[in-house]
MIDO-550557 format. One record per residue (C-alpha): residue number from 0; residue in three letters; y, x, z. Coordinates in nm, 4 decimals, decimal comma. Layout:
<sites>
<site i="NUM" aa="ala" north="Y" east="X" up="Z"/>
...
</sites>
This chain:
<sites>
<site i="0" aa="unk" north="-9,3873" east="7,8855" up="6,9922"/>
<site i="1" aa="unk" north="-9,3058" east="7,8071" up="6,6313"/>
<site i="2" aa="unk" north="-9,5924" east="8,0225" up="6,5055"/>
<site i="3" aa="unk" north="-9,8406" east="7,8343" up="6,7263"/>
<site i="4" aa="unk" north="-9,7254" east="7,5017" up="6,5876"/>
<site i="5" aa="unk" north="-9,7495" east="7,6309" up="6,2335"/>
<site i="6" aa="unk" north="-10,0963" east="7,7712" up="6,3025"/>
<site i="7" aa="unk" north="-10,2080" east="7,4418" up="6,4556"/>
<site i="8" aa="unk" north="-10,0726" east="7,2482" up="6,1575"/>
<site i="9" aa="unk" north="-10,2412" east="7,4878" up="5,9156"/>
<site i="10" aa="unk" north="-10,5770" east="7,4561" up="6,0932"/>
<site i="11" aa="unk" north="-10,5542" east="7,0774" up="6,0979"/>
<site i="12" aa="unk" north="-10,4659" east="7,0770" up="5,7286"/>
<site i="13" aa="unk" north="-10,7587" east="7,3114" up="5,6591"/>
<site i="14" aa="unk" north="-11,0024" east="7,0821" up="5,8417"/>
<site i="15" aa="unk" north="-10,8806" east="6,7849" up="5,6425"/>
<site i="16" aa="unk" north="-10,9303" east="6,9738" up="5,3189"/>
<site i="17" aa="unk" north="-11,2702" east="7,0993" up="5,4344"/>
<site i="18" aa="unk" north="-11,4046" east="6,7403" up="5,4626"/>
<site i="19" aa="unk" north="-11,5715" east="6,6311" up="5,1405"/>
<site i="20" aa="unk" north="-11,5767" east="6,2588" up="5,0543"/>
<site i="21" aa="unk" north="-11,8876" east="6,1843" up="4,8481"/>
<site i="22" aa="unk" north="-12,0516" east="5,8874" up="4,6809"/>
<site i="23" aa="unk" north="-12,3348" east="5,7293" up="4,8806"/>
<site i="24" aa="unk" north="-12,6234" east="5,8830" up="4,6826"/>
<site i="25" aa="unk" north="-12,4743" east="6,2307" up="4,6752"/>
<site i="26" aa="unk" north="-12,3970" east="6,2013" up="5,0493"/>
<site i="27" aa="unk" north="-12,7642" east="6,1363" up="5,1212"/>
<site i="28" aa="unk" north="-12,8617" east="6,4328" up="4,9030"/>
<site i="29" aa="unk" north="-12,6185" east="6,6629" up="5,0828"/>
<site i="30" aa="unk" north="-12,7304" east="6,5265" up="5,4207"/>
<site i="31" aa="unk" north="-13,0877" east="6,6198" up="5,3276"/>
<site i="32" aa="unk" north="-12,9670" east="6,9727" up="5,2508"/>
<site i="33" aa="unk" north="-12,7874" east="6,9907" up="5,5866"/>
<site i="34" aa="unk" north="-13,1044" east="6,8830" up="5,7674"/>
<site i="35" aa="unk" north="-13,3132" east="7,1412" up="5,5827"/>
<site i="36" aa="unk" north="-13,0587" east="7,4147" up="5,6505"/>
<site i="37" aa="unk" north="-13,0517" east="7,3386" up="6,0251"/>
<site i="38" aa="unk" north="-13,4269" east="7,2850" up="6,0577"/>
<site i="39" aa="unk" north="-13,5115" east="7,6121" up="6,2351"/>
<site i="40" aa="unk" north="-13,1918" east="7,6452" up="6,4364"/>
<site i="41" aa="unk" north="-12,8724" east="7,4499" up="6,4616"/>
<site i="42" aa="unk" north="-12,7831" east="7,0840" up="6,4706"/>
<site i="43" aa="unk" north="-12,6300" east="6,8139" up="6,2548"/>
<site i="44" aa="unk" north="-12,3728" east="6,5790" up="6,4043"/>
<site i="45" aa="unk" north="-12,3419" east="6,2344" up="6,2454"/>
<site i="46" aa="unk" north="-12,0691" east="5,9846" up="6,3297"/>
<site i="47" aa="unk" north="-12,0196" east="5,6283" up="6,2088"/>
<site i="48" aa="unk" north="-11,7112" east="5,4135" up="6,2477"/>
<site i="49" aa="unk" north="-11,5463" east="5,1073" up="6,1033"/>
<site i="50" aa="unk" north="-11,3137" east="5,1970" up="5,8192"/>
<site i="51" aa="unk" north="-11,0323" east="4,9781" up="5,6928"/>
<site i="52" aa="unk" north="-10,9167" east="5,2000" up="5,4087"/>
<site i="53" aa="unk" north="-10,6080" east="5,3383" up="5,5778"/>
<site i="54" aa="unk" north="-10,5240" east="5,7009" up="5,5204"/>
<site i="55" aa="unk" north="-10,2143" east="5,7022" up="5,7398"/>
<site i="56" aa="unk" north="-10,1795" east="5,5929" up="6,1030"/>
<site i="57" aa="unk" north="-10,0472" east="5,2456" up="6,1800"/>
<site i="58" aa="unk" north="-9,6895" east="5,2421" up="6,3174"/>
<site i="59" aa="unk" north="-9,6726" east="5,1429" up="6,6839"/>
<site i="60" aa="unk" north="-9,3950" east="4,8909" up="6,6352"/>
<site i="61" aa="unk" north="-9,3227" east="4,6867" up="6,3301"/>
<site i="62" aa="unk" north="-9,5236" east="4,4696" up="6,0992"/>
<site i="63" aa="unk" north="-9,8981" east="4,4453" up="6,1217"/>
<site i="64" aa="unk" north="-10,0907" east="4,4342" up="5,7991"/>
<site i="65" aa="unk" north="-10,3473" east="4,1621" up="5,7617"/>
<site i="66" aa="unk" north="-10,6990" east="4,2897" up="5,7175"/>
<site i="67" aa="unk" north="-10,9572" east="4,0820" up="5,5362"/>
<site i="68" aa="unk" north="-11,2907" east="4,0934" up="5,7243"/>
<site i="69" aa="unk" north="-11,4736" east="4,0593" up="5,3937"/>
<site i="70" aa="unk" north="-11,3567" east="4,4122" up="5,3132"/>
<site i="71" aa="unk" north="-11,5396" east="4,5733" up="5,6051"/>
<site i="72" aa="unk" north="-11,6407" east="4,9291" up="5,5326"/>
<site i="73" aa="unk" north="-11,8194" east="5,1987" up="5,7282"/>
<site i="74" aa="unk" north="-11,7136" east="5,5632" up="5,7331"/>
<site i="75" aa="unk" north="-12,0032" east="5,8029" up="5,7888"/>
<site i="76" aa="unk" north="-11,9438" east="6,1696" up="5,8592"/>
<site i="77" aa="unk" north="-12,1910" east="6,4541" up="5,8981"/>
<site i="78" aa="unk" north="-12,1309" east="6,8139" up="5,9974"/>
<site i="79" aa="unk" north="-12,3351" east="7,1208" up="6,0800"/>
<site i="80" aa="unk" north="-12,0382" east="7,2993" up="6,2349"/>
<site i="81" aa="unk" north="-11,9463" east="7,4786" up="5,9124"/>
<site i="82" aa="unk" north="-11,9594" east="7,2128" up="5,6435"/>
<site i="83" aa="unk" north="-11,8391" east="6,8534" up="5,6709"/>
<site i="84" aa="unk" north="-11,9338" east="6,5684" up="5,4411"/>
<site i="85" aa="unk" north="-11,8448" east="6,1991" up="5,4494"/>
<site i="86" aa="unk" north="-11,8895" east="5,8740" up="5,2631"/>
<site i="87" aa="unk" north="-11,7590" east="5,5195" up="5,2766"/>
<site i="88" aa="unk" north="-12,0152" east="5,2390" up="5,2540"/>
<site i="89" aa="unk" north="-11,8981" east="4,8984" up="5,1296"/>
<site i="90" aa="unk" north="-12,0393" east="4,5711" up="5,2586"/>
<site i="91" aa="unk" north="-12,2270" east="4,5069" up="4,9356"/>
<site i="92" aa="unk" north="-12,4099" east="4,8402" up="4,9561"/>
<site i="93" aa="unk" north="-12,4958" east="4,8381" up="5,3272"/>
<site i="94" aa="unk" north="-12,8585" east="4,7222" up="5,3005"/>
<site i="95" aa="unk" north="-12,9475" east="4,9679" up="5,0241"/>
<site i="96" aa="unk" north="-12,7727" east="5,2579" up="5,2005"/>
<site i="97" aa="unk" north="-12,9196" east="5,1726" up="5,5407"/>
<site i="98" aa="unk" north="-13,2754" east="5,1731" up="5,4037"/>
<site i="99" aa="unk" north="-13,2284" east="5,5122" up="5,2359"/>
<site i="100" aa="unk" north="-13,0485" east="5,6519" up="5,5428"/>
<site i="101" aa="unk" north="-13,3182" east="5,5369" up="5,7864"/>
<site i="102" aa="unk" north="-13,5936" east="5,6862" up="5,5670"/>
<site i="103" aa="unk" north="-13,4011" east="6,0135" up="5,5574"/>
<site i="104" aa="unk" north="-13,3638" east="6,0182" up="5,9362"/>
<site i="105" aa="unk" north="-13,7323" east="5,9418" up="5,9894"/>
<site i="106" aa="unk" north="-13,8311" east="6,2243" up="5,7563"/>
<site i="107" aa="unk" north="-13,6153" east="6,4829" up="5,9325"/>
<site i="108" aa="unk" north="-13,6512" east="6,3855" up="6,2985"/>
<site i="109" aa="unk" north="-13,9867" east="6,5564" up="6,3438"/>
<site i="110" aa="unk" north="-13,8372" east="6,8727" up="6,4934"/>
<site i="111" aa="unk" north="-13,7479" east="6,7075" up="6,8236"/>
<site i="112" aa="unk" north="-13,8992" east="6,8507" up="7,1417"/>
<site i="113" aa="unk" north="-14,1529" east="6,6345" up="7,3192"/>
<site i="114" aa="unk" north="-14,1120" east="6,5430" up="7,6858"/>
<site i="115" aa="unk" north="-14,3200" east="6,7268" up="7,9413"/>
<site i="116" aa="unk" north="-14,5628" east="6,4704" up="8,0864"/>
<site i="117" aa="unk" north="-14,6482" east="6,6906" up="8,3870"/>
<site i="118" aa="unk" north="-14,2972" east="6,6740" up="8,5289"/>
<site i="119" aa="unk" north="-14,3035" east="6,2932" up="8,5029"/>
<site i="120" aa="unk" north="-14,6304" east="6,2683" up="8,6990"/>
<site i="121" aa="unk" north="-14,4972" east="6,5029" up="8,9696"/>
<site i="122" aa="unk" north="-14,1932" east="6,2824" up="9,0164"/>
<site i="123" aa="unk" north="-14,4047" east="5,9682" up="9,0615"/>
<site i="124" aa="unk" north="-14,6283" east="6,1408" up="9,3193"/>
<site i="125" aa="unk" north="-14,3228" east="6,2659" up="9,5092"/>
<site i="126" aa="unk" north="-14,1741" east="5,9158" up="9,5368"/>
<site i="127" aa="unk" north="-14,4979" east="5,7585" up="9,6704"/>
</sites>
C-alpha cells in the first residue's frame, strides 16, 4: 500500500514538473508546433480557466484572502498527450493575445471533418 502511494505521489510530481510555463509569445509558437505535430494524427487539448495567482490550495477553514478583480488573469494550458505547455495572460495583454490566438486557431482548424449532408437529408425525409 505504501508503494502505491509513493508511486502516485511520484507520478503527480512528475506531471507537475512536465508542465512548462511559458511567456505568451513563446506559448503561441509552441502551440503552433503542437498543431503541426498533430496535423496528420492526434489531437491537441486546450483548457482555459480563471487564475488568481495561487500556487497552493486555499484552506477550507480560516481566513479568506481578498482578491482584487483588477488582477484577473487567465491560465491557458495545451497538451498533445505527451507534452504540456501553459501560459498566464494578464488583463492588459488579453486583447493582443486573443487576436493572435484566434488567428492561430483559424489557421490550424482546417483539418476538421465535414458533416455528411446525405445523412441530414435522410433524417428530414424520415420525419415527414
